[in-house]
LOMARBA-815594 format. One record per residue: residue in one letter; x, y, z of N, C-alpha, C, O, CB in turn. Coordinates in pm, whole numbers, plus 50000, padded with zeros to 5 digits. Glycine has a CB too. Layout:
% residues N
aXYZXYZXYZXYZXYZ;...
//
This chain:
% residues 368
m762306347926310761446343426363760166336726206759696344526122761036356226480;d759946324726207759266324126085757646323626069756866323426164759776313126028;k757336323425954755686325225956754786317526044753786322526095755136322125826;d755116306326060754116301426175754456309926321753486313126389754356283326202;d755406312326353755706320926485754766331926473753936334226561757306326726498;f754876339526357753916351926340752376346826352751486353326407754166359526184;d752216335226296750916333526272749896330826440748756334326469750916319826158;q750946323226520750766324626645750476335426773749786335726875751506320326657;l751506344626699751696356726822750806360326870750736359626992752216368526799;h749936364726810748606374526870747866369226989747236376527065747386376226756;s747976355027005747626341727082748476344227200748316338727309747986326427000;f749036349527183750206352227327750546363627374750506373727305751576348027311;r750966363627510751366376027588753036372627650753526362527701750086378627728;i753556385527619755136384327648755356385927810754976395527877756056397127561;c755926376427849756556381128008757586392628005758536394427930757426367728087;e757106399828111758176411128144759666406128161759776395628224757766418428283;t760496410328128761946405528158762656418728245762346430628252762846401727996;s763856410128310764516412228417765816420828371766606426628446764786398828485;l765806420328238767336428728187766746442428194765606445428158768076425028004;d767666450628244767596468828231767916473028077768666466928001768986477828342;d767236483828051767646494427936767336484127799768046482727700769586500727950;v766256478527825765666471727681764046477527656763316484927721765616452127696;e763896470427534762456477227502761336473527559761466461927597762076476227376;e760146478227588759186473727652758316464427595757456468727518758616482727692;t758396449827622758116440027583756576438927527756196431327438758506432327678;r755596450527617754346452927593754176460527435753096461027377753856461627718;k755106464627393754866470127243755076462427145755106466527029755616480627208;y755236451027177755356440327064753876433627064753556422927116756656428127096;a753026443326988751626442327031750896448126854751526455726779751266455127203;p749916443926830749456452626690749526463826703749126469926802748186451626638;g750176470026576750886487426571751926488026652752456499126641749916500526627;g752546479826742754066482126797754766477726712754666477626589754536476126922;y755736472626805757296467226723757196454726638756386445926666758566462826840;h757956453926544758316444926460758966432026575759906435526647759406452426344;p758626422626584759676410926674760536406926591760176402126483759026396926736;v762056408426631763136403126552763986397226664763876401426779763906414126457;d764796387926629765616376926664766996380226628767136385526518765166364326599;i768176377926706769236377126648769536367726549769116356126555769956376526726;g770186371626464770086361826329769426361426249769816355926147769956351726333;d768096367026253766986369026134767606375126006768476383726009765746379326181;v767006369225881767156380425781766136390925762764966388425791767316375025658;i766446400825721764756412025700765826416925538766926422425527764236433125893;s764876411725437764866414825339764306429325255763126432825253764486405625319;s765156434925203764326446825147763666447025002763046455924944765196458325148;g764136430524955763516429124785764486430824696764406425724584762406440124735;k765736439924746766926438624668768676434524771769836431324745766926455224583;r767866437224881769176437624962768966428925094768186435125167769606453625001;e769356417125150769356411425272770046415925391771196420325384769686400925254;y769366414925506770116421725613769956411925731768806409025763769556437025646;r771096406025804771096397725898771656403426026772786407726049771746386825855;v770426402326116770626408026243771986406926331772506396326298769626402926314;i772426410626387773896409226423773416412726584773586403626665775196421226332;h772906424126626772616431126753771696441026777771246445126670773596436226792;i771266446226869770486457726896771156468326912772076466326991769746456826995;f771116479726869771486494726876770856500127012771376504527115770866503426739;g769226497626964768676508727085767366506527066766966497026999769046526027072;h766576515327124764926515027137764136530427170764496538527255764546504027274;g763336531127106762586543827111760876542027141760316531127149762846551226964;g760386551727152758896551627169758356544627038757586535027037758256567127189;f758756549526954758186545326789759196533226699758816528626592758256562226679;a760576528926768760886521826697761856514426764762026516026885761136527026594;t762606505526690763776495426727764776499226658764406506426566763566480726701;v765956497426661767146502226579768436488126575769136486926676767816518426668;w768626480426481769386468226496770666473226422770626482226338768646454226431;l771796466826459772836463926394772866450726302772736438826332773746463826488;v773076456926182773046443426069773836442925959774076453025893771766441326003;r774296431225930774946429525793774666427825652773626421125648775476421825801;s774946429625570774726427525466775876422825361777016427225367774156437125444;g775536415125283776626408425153777106396425234777186397025357778206419825093;a777436384725158778076374625199779866373025179780706370325265777316364725133;q779966374725086781656374425033782156387825132782896386025229781946378224817;k781586403425089782626411825182781476419625228780666425425157784036421325107;a781516418825384780416422725472780576436925487781616443525479780396415425609;s779226441125514779366455825538777866458925626776696456525599779556465325373;y778496464825736777466468925859776656480725830777116490525772778226472325997;h775456479525870774666491225884773526490226030773486481826120773826492525730;a772836500426008771926502626144770526500026070770146508025984772056520226230;l769996492126095768446490726046767326497026148767186490626252768076474226028;k766626507026135765806515226189764306507826160763836508526046766046530026127;i763706502126248762396495026215761066503426262761116502026385762416480326289;l760296508726243759096517326308757966510226324757476502526242758666529226228;c757346514226483756196508826500755306510626374755506519526292755636514126618;a754006498626363753406497526277752486508926300751896513926204753006485226262;e752346512426393751076527026409751846539826367751346551026361750416530826602;r753266536426336753816548626292754306549226132754996558726096754996551326385;a753946539126038754396537425902753726547025837754386554425764754186524325842;g752486548725848751856562225808752516574925838752386583225749750606563425867;y753096578225927753856591025983755216595625935755826605825966754056589326122;i755666583525833757006580325828757296598025708758256605725712757336559725746;a756346598425642756656605925507757376618825524758076622925432755356609125429;p757246626925657757986636925643759856636725660760766643025606757306644925736;e759756624025780761196622025791761866612825636762856618625591761406612425949;l761656606525596761816599625470761586609425349762186608825242760836587625464;s760726617625380760936627625220762036640225253762516646925162759076637025159;m762326642325383763606648525425764596642625397765356650025334763756650625544;l765116630125415766026624725360766326623925221767366624425156765956615625397;e765246622925199765606620625023765346633424977765396635324856764566608824925;h765116641425042765186658624980766906661824949767456666824851764476672825132;l767516655925091769136659225114769876653125011770876657824957769756653625253;q769026637024976769996628924865769896637124771770906642224724769636613824810;k768476640724718768386647024586769216658524548770016658624455767146651024569;f768916668924634769456680924650771266681924670772006688824601768656686024771;a771596674824760773106675724849773556660324826773366653724928772926680225049;s774046653424728774066641124692775306635524762775506624724818774016639824545;a776206647724738777686643924803777706645024972778616641325045778916655524740;g776466650925009776326649825190776906657125242777256666725174776746638725268;h777256657025365778276662425440778716655925557777866650925631777966674125472;p780246654925593780796646625707780356644625806780706635125876781696649025745;n779176655825849778606652325981777416650725979776856652026088778796660426076;v776746648025885775236644925888774836633525819774956632425697774446655525833;v774236622825910773756606925870772726609025735771826617025710772736598226021;k773266599425675772776598025529772036583525521772576572525537774126599025416;l770666586225492769936572525438770686567425333771156572725233768436574325382;q770696551625391771186540225276770326530925195770666524625095772026530725339;d769076531125261768106523225190766986529725275767126538725358768286505725192;s765876523425240764316525725287763506512425223764036505425137763596542225218;f762146509725274761596500925231760806491125359761326487825466762606495025146;q759596488525317758516482325413758826466025417759376459425329756846485625351;i758216460325572758006451225594756756446325623756026454225682758646450025651;s756316435725599754926431925692755166421025802755986412025791753656425525592;g754516422625889754356414726034753406413326112752446420626085755026418226117;p753286406226206752136402526284751616411226313750396410126304752216396026381;n752256427626376751576434826389751546445926308751486457726344751626436126484;g751606441926209751756452526088752686457526015753896456626035751436461726111;q751916465125892753486473725820754086481925885753626489525969753386482625700;h755446480425838756316486825923757466491925817757976485125728756836476726045;q757776507725854758776510825779760116508825833760366510725952758596522625744;c761286503725714762356502625739763356515725701763046522625604762586491125685;l764526518825778765346528825709766456522325773766536517225885765086545425732;v767406523525671768746517425686769796531425688769646541025612769076505525547;f771006530325803771846541525798773036536025807772906523925790771646551725895;p774546540025831775776538525878775496533326017774506534126090776616551325869;v776596528126028776716522926197777706531126247778876532526211777196506226230;l776826538326367777876550926437777616545226606776876537126662777156572526400;g778386552326634778886547426797777746554026909776556556426886780736555126842;p778396555827019777586560727102776646572127115776956579027018778146561227169;r775866577127164775516593527166776076600727266776416596627377774056596827181;l776156612027219777056625027308776486623127430777316620727517776856642627259;a775116623427473774506626927601775236610227690774976609927810772336629127581;r775996599027640776306589927722777596597627786777726599727907776486575727652;i778466601127693779926605327738780016620527750781116624927783781076600327630;w779106628527730779336641927757779636647727893780256658227910778326647927713;g779106639427997779606646828105781026638528182781296639428301778276649028210;h781686631628095783086625428143783746638828178783466647128092784026615728018;t784306642428250785606649428232786856647828185787596657628170785866651928310;k787186637328161788676633728090788326640527901789306638727829789046610028101;i787546644927854787316648927756787616664127781787096672727853786086644227714;s788736664127685789426679227699788336691727624787436690527541791176679127601;f788786701227682787766716027635788036716727487787226722927418788296733427715;a789166710527425789476716427246788606703827193788106706027082791606716627165;v788376693627237788216681127148786606687327187785866685427091788966662027199;r785996693127288784426694127336783876706427255782666707927241784206696927517;r784966716727193785196728527119784956721126987783946725326930786686736327141;d785446713326936785586708026788784076700826782783406702526680787086695726761;m783616693526881782656686626875781396694926843780456690826775782636679526985;c781516710226916780386717026907780786725226728779926728826647780196728527068;r781916725826714782136733626601781456722826481780756728126395783886737826584;q781666706326476781076696926388779716702126373779316706426266781116682426440;v778976701626487777426700426525776846715226423775826714926354777116702026738;a777916729226440777346735126421777606738226283776956746526220777326741826503;s778826729326223778856725126045777566719626011777026724225910780066712325994;a776946710126079775956701226005774706712826015774086715325912775626683926090;m774456717826108773486726826105773246734625992772226735425923773646734026196;a774576741625980774446751825863774776744425709774716750225601775606765125895;f775056733825725774376722225599773126721325560772746722425444774476708525629;l772456719225653770576715425690770146729625629769686731325516769906713225909;h770406739325724769936750525653770136757425511769366765825466770206757925720;h771236752825449771286758225335770686749325241770726752225122772516761925306;y770116738525283769146732725181767906729825216767196720725174769546721625130;g767516742525339766166741025366765726739525468764826746125519765696733725318;v766526726725533765836717025621766676721625801767776721825857766236697525545;c765466724025823765436726225993765296716526079764266709626079764426734026041;h766206714726156766366700126287765566705926403765716717026455768316695726360;g764606695226439763096699226506763906693726658763306697226759761236688026432;d764976686926676764976680726818766766681326805767336670726781764006662126842;l767626695026823768356689226835769036691526980768986702227041768906690426732;s769956675027043770076676227175771096662527146771056655427045768556676327284;p771896661127247772986653827267772386638327269773236629627287773766658827400;y771156634427254770746620527195770646623127056770546612127001769346614327252;n770626631926974770536631026814772086634326779772246638726665769326643426736;v773106633026847774276634426809774866623726845774416619126950774816644826846;v775956616226786776216600926763777896606126712778266616226653774926590926620;f778626594926760780176593426748780136580326600779386571726554781036586126940;e781416586326574781866576726429782726563626522783606565726605783266587926282;l782276552126487782996540526528784246539126444784186541426324782126528026519;p785496535126510786566534926412786876521526286787186510026319787746536026508;d786756524626186787286511326101786226503126098786626491826072788546502826162;i784916503426115784046493526163783766484426022783286473326045782636500726237;q783986487425891783766486025802784756474925725784516468925621783616497325771;s785936474225810787316466325777787216450125866787966440425851788886477525844;i786036451625958785796439026038785066431125946784166435625874785006440826176;t785576415525948784956405725875784486399625938783456395425885785476399225804;c784676394826065783956385126148783066391926268783506400926340785046375126209;d782036387626278781016391426344781586390626516781266399326597779716381626297;n782226382126542782746379726656783886392726682783876397926794783326364526651;d784716397126594785226407326616784506421126622785096430126683786046406726541;i783176423826560782166429226620782096431926741782356442826792781336423926602;l781666420126807781356419926974782446423727016782406433027097780956406327052;q783676418726982784656425127063784946438527055785626442727149785716419727049;l784626446426971784426461626955783466466727042783836473727136784016465626820;l782056463927022781046462727093780516462127219779646469727260780826457127065;g781056452727286780806446827384779646434127356778966433027254780486457327477;p779616425527470779066414727427777296415227439776736425127486779766403327509;i776606403827391775006405327413774616399027539774926387927583774116398127295;k774076405727577773156403527698771646399827651770856408627618773126417427792;s771326385927651769986386127637769356374027727770146366527784769656385227484;e768096371927740767546362527813766286356427740765616364327673767256368127944;s765956345127745764676337527689763476344527768763386347227888764716319527720;l762446347227646761216353427701760116340827680760306332027596760796368927612;l759176340927750758356329827749757216338027717756896348927763758296320627878;w756396327827593754986334527562754086328127614754096315827605754586335927429;l753246333927670751866328027764750696328927675750596337827590751466337827913;p749736318827696749566312527834750156300127876750466298027993748316310527855;a750326290127762750736275027836751746272827754752686268727821749606261327840;v752066273627620752986269327515754136277727537754066289527503752436270527369;y755146273227589756386281427609757486281227503758256271827486757006277327732;q757486293727427758096296027297759436305527309759386317727323756976302827201;k760626297827300762036311127362761716320627236761216316927129764326304427362;r762176335927275762386344827201763346351427295763236351727418761206351727151;h764666358527196765546367227288765446380227254765366384327138766976364027286;l765436388527376765546403127401766856406227417767436399527503764816408027515;a767646416527344768916416927355769226431927444768406440727419769536415627202;a770016434827517770196449627576771116457627505772176452827467770696449927718;r770796470327483771656474227414773186474927439773436472527558771226483427393;f774286477427365775516475527413776106489427411775786500227359776296465027335;g777136484627492778316499627521779016496027453779446484627436779126504327660;i779436512827367780546512627272781936515527357782256524727433780276524127152;l782646503227310784236503627390785216514127310786116519827372785106486327383;r785056515927202786236527127155785056532627055784076526427012788056520227067;y785536549227026784846554526945785866567726879786666572326960783466557827019;s785876571626789786176583426740785856598926749784636600226759786016581026659;e786226605926749785986623026844785226627426676785396638926636788166636826918;r784736621326624784216627626492782696623826510782546611626513784956621226340;i781716630126520780466629626525779856631826425780536637126337780066635726600;f778196628626388777316626626295775966634226374775716632426493777226610126253;v775366640726304773776645626349772776642926288772606648226178773506658126353;f771776633826341770416624826292769426641726274769296649926365769596609126459;a768966642826157768146651726124766466647626131765776644026035768626655425995;v766026649226274764986646626312763646657826324763986669526310765376641326416;a762406655826345761476666326344760356663926453759656653826464760886667626202;f760336675326530759366672826663758476688726660758826698626595760536669926842;g757466687926733756986698126775757336706226902758386705326965755976695126774;t756376713626928756736722527101755636725227147754886730527065757556738027113;f755176723327263754126727227333754036740027423755046746727445753886717427401;d752646743727481752726751727530752916749727686752536759027757751886757627483;e753346740927733753776739327875755136740527856755776743227958753376725827951;m755766739427753757146742627753757486758827767758606762427804757716736727620;v756716765927744756676778927731757436790127850758046800827853755246780627719;r756956779927939756986784528095758606783528126759356792528164755966773028211;k758966767128092760176765828092761176774728027762246777828079760276755728057;v760856777627937762176784527848762006800227882762816809027852762056781627651;v760886801927947760886816828002761786818228134762486828228152759306821628040;d761746810228201762646808528321764016807628270764876813828333762286795828408;c764366800828168765546803928093766006814228053767036819328099765596799428009;l765366818527968765816830027870765116841927892765626851427832765636826727724;g763906845227970763456856228002762286858427914762006850227827764436865827998;p761476870827937759876870727883759996870427744760966874227679758906884127925;l758966865627703758976864827523758766880527488758556888527579757436853727438;p758836884227364758786895127334757466899427348756646890527326759306896727226;q756896913227388755586919027368754506914427250753316911927266755886932527351;g755286914127123754526914427012754356904026982753736902126878754866920326919;w754796893427056753906880727063752846876327154752406864927169754636871627074;r752506887027212750886883327255750126882927195749876890927105750246888927325;g749296870227237748206866927172748516859527011747546860326936747396880427168;r749216855526979749646849226856749816835226873749976828426772750856854826806;f749806830226980750306812827023748986807226971747886811827003750626807927226;d749216793926866747956789126804747486777326911747896765826902748226783226637;f746596781627009746066773527112745356757927056745366746827109744936783327186;n744696763226914743536749726862745126742026819744806730626785741906753926680;k746166743026810746866736726752748326728826833748896718426802747026745626655;y748586737526933749636734027027749346733327197750096731827294750706744426998;g747946735227185747276736627352747236719427413747206708127364745176744627346;d747256724927533747206711627605745376710827597744606720027626748076712127792;y745076699927558743586691227594743306682627727743936673127774743396679827482;i742536686927758741716679827893740336674127897739416680227951741566689327996;k740196663527846738836655627832738056661527676736866663427652737726659727991;g739336663327583738746669727456738406687127467737906693727375737276661127424;e738746691627584738616710227591740026711327607740906703327641737606719627739;l740016724427571741506733127579741336736227719740286740627767741746748827472;a742516733327790742876740527910743086751327931742766756428038743636737827952;y743686758027832743696773127797743676778827664743916772327562744766778627847;t743366792227669742886795527557743426808827544743266815227440741476794027548;t744096813827650744486826527623746056826527655746346815527700743616836927707;d747296835927646748736837727644748506838827821747466844127861749506852927534;d749726832327942749886831128035750466846228067751526848028008750516819328053;d750096855828133750886866728164751976862828204752876870728178750426874928247;y752426849128285753776849428324754676850028189755776855628196754096836628417;w754336845628093754986845227960755626858227955756816857827922754006842727836;y755086870427981755736886327951756106895228026756436906527992755046894027896;e756086889028174756546897728298758056896528262758796887628222756096891428467;d758176910828299759516917428313760406916028445760226922928546759286931428295;k761316906828433761666901528566762896893328565763236890128451760566893428621;p763546889728646764756879828651764336867728628763286862228662765506879328777;c765266863828563764666846828501764956837928662765696842228751766096837328318;d764266826328669764436820928768765526808928764766046803928864763236818028805;m765746805528643766696793728549767686801228482767986795428377765836784528423;p768416813528502769446815828415770496807028319771016797328375770056821328485;l770726808628225771876799528172773156800228242773596789728287772186802528032;d773886812228260774886809628389774656801528469775476792528488775086819028470;y773456802028541773316791228711773156776828599773796767728650771196795528866;i772746773828515772316759028466773536758028408773396745928394770936756028361;l774656760128360775936758128317776546754528449776966743228471776576770328243;s776586765228543777576762528649777306751628730778186746528799777746773328733;e775936746828727775416735028808775196724328734774916713828793774226737428878;n775286724628573775186711828504776646709228465776846697528431774146712228376;a777786717828461778996716828378779846721328449780136733228432779036723028255;r780506714328546781126721328688782476717028622783426722528676780666714028874;h782806708528517784166712028484784476721428378785586720728325784796701128454;i783696729628344783946741428258784346755328372783566760828448782376744228156;s785596757928355786186766928457785176783428407784486785628308788306767528433;p785486791328515784496806728483785286811528382784686819428310784326820228617;h786236809728358786716818628231786256811428068786256818027964788626819628243;l785906798228074785556793327963783576801827973783026808427885785896772827968;l783066798228103781686802728083781416814728058780326817528009780956800528175;k782576827028093782116837728030782346840827876782166851627819782566846928099;e782766829127822782616825027656781356820327633780516826127565783606813327600;f781236811127683780426801227627778636811027688777726811127605780986781527711;v778486814727763777326823127848776586826527709775666820727652777916839127958;p777506841227665776716848127590777016841527435776376846427341777016864127614;l777806832627412777466826727290776066818827297775316820927202778626817427249;l775636810627389774226804327415772936815527425771906813527360774336795927564;r773046823327483772426839127472771716843227327770566845727289773766850627493;d772916842727271773076845727135772476840327028772006845326926774106844527111;m772586826727076772276814726957770406815527026769646810626943773546793326983;l769926818827112769336813027159767856826827181766796825127240770256805727272;v768306838727114767466850427068766066846127038765816837326954768076857126942;y765216852027102763876848027052763496853626899762936846026821762796853627160;e763736863726871763566866826748764536860326638765746859926663763606880226749;p764076855526520764876851326405765726858026414766786856526476764436851526282;e765136871026317766156880126293767296885126367768196890826306765656888526271;k767326883626492768306888526550769246877826630770196880826703767756898426627;r768716862926595769776848626675770776846526580770666849626462768956831226702;l771796840926633773226839426547772616826526457772016816526496774926835026659;s772956830226339772816816326244773976806926258774916809826331772746819726082;a773936794226181774706779926244776406786226195777366782926264774036759926137;v776526792226115777636799926033778266813326119779436817126113776896805625881;d777426817926181777486828726278778046820926404778956826626465775976836426304;v777546806726457778306800626536779866797426529780746800626609777736791326543;i779966789026386780586783826384782256795526385783366792626431780026774726289;r781776809126314782766820926324783226824726494784366826426538781936835126248;r782066825126559782536826126728783106814326778784026816826855781296828926833;l782896803126762783896790726817785196795526753786006801826821783446773326760;d785456792426606786736797826554787586809826644788716809326691786356803626412;e786596820326647787056833526757787716830726909788746835026962785606842226796;g786886823426947787196816727092788556810627099789516814227168786146804727129;r788436798826999789786790126989791166799326963792306798427007789626778726855;q790666806826889791936819026869792376827326983793546828727019791516830526765;a791406832327033791796839627138792476833127254793326837127332790756845727180;e791806821227239792526812527406794036805827352794996804027428791186794127482;v794026803027223795846800627179796506813527201797596811827255796226796226998;a796216826227176796776837027205797216838127367798376837827409795856847127159;d796346839127423796156837427578797506829627601798536834427648794636828327633;q797306816027556798336804727627799666812827564800436816727652798136784627565;l799986815627452801116820027391801666832527505802566830927587800716825227227;a800946843727487801136855627605801426847727737802346852027807799626866327630;d800886839127770801156834927946802496824127911803206820228004799396824128050;s802686821127815804156811727795804976821027779805736820327876804346800927669;s805356831427697806166842527645806306851927823807436855827854805106852627484;a805426854027899805046857228025806336855628154806886862828237803766847628047;l806396836828096807166833428221808876835828207809586837128107806826817128256;p809116835828315810816841428322811796831028239811636818828251811486841528505;s812566835328175813626823428090814666821528209814886828028311814586830327918;a815396806028136816066804428226817296806828217817956806228113815906795428261;q817736809928337819366818528330820626806928339820476797128412819606831228494;p821486808128285822366797228261822896799128451822576808428525823756800628101;v823666788728481824166786828618825696789128611826476780428573823816772128677;n826056801228649827706801928662828666790428753828696788128874827986816528736;p829346784828647830226768628742830896776528865831546770428950831946757628626;
//
């Protein structure tokens, strides 16, 4: 999109798209998304990135597949934050730079920042972050029953190892979920042709958008792609989020009452719900401390939402999760402890398999 298009943008409104799973067009407005077309070149001042496809989008950013370099192509994921979020990127950027400074070698399962810069557009100033190209989120494939338990256990171990690394360098992950764990793409940097990239990632789905009121200017909005092939190596994006008092009840339903010593320590002024400028609650809910059975205990949640896990394995994982989610930090398992427990479970499983195989009757020769 050239400068003349930028100058005209604010006098137009974008029509809604018929495509599924695309960014909200209404966010292409002042303070919102930066307009990007397939084929655009975005410059950091030192390096140019050509847009190949869109990876995805969220409430505060769009993420694009880009290529840098003319002779030897290198592929990256370019995250462009909304203009209104440009001033709030400091914690994320400072954390990534902290890891670069004190852990330059990195960790095989923690995403490294490759570049950062700012760009100006019709909607404001946008912070850009460049990361390696990675595959689908764990959330997209976790429910597939064809994934063996051995692979699932290894995925869990990789996540725990990444957490241990972050904790060692003073970083606390604020939103560890299947949406922030992604897979590695196999040998993507060895691909030299954009068409080959599309064969790996899937075709581009797009449609022309109309800019109203009268002058029609075509822009393409690309649906995020589905990864066709990926490896079993995973990466963790380190991000930061807070929690609010409406979540406490859900936690209590799952893990049981809060420790009595925590009563009166919740900071409602900082984390409470405000309705028309006033706090909805100013004192702890007695429900948080009631000594009663959980409404949604962990074993029930797992048995309902992970039915592919056998009862035998549930006996291993429910206690592990409970120990990981103990309220008091000093009693909670560390990431290193989780790695040890996973390894112990794997060793016990192998021992059981060997015992079962040795218990089978041996074949007897047949008399002629």
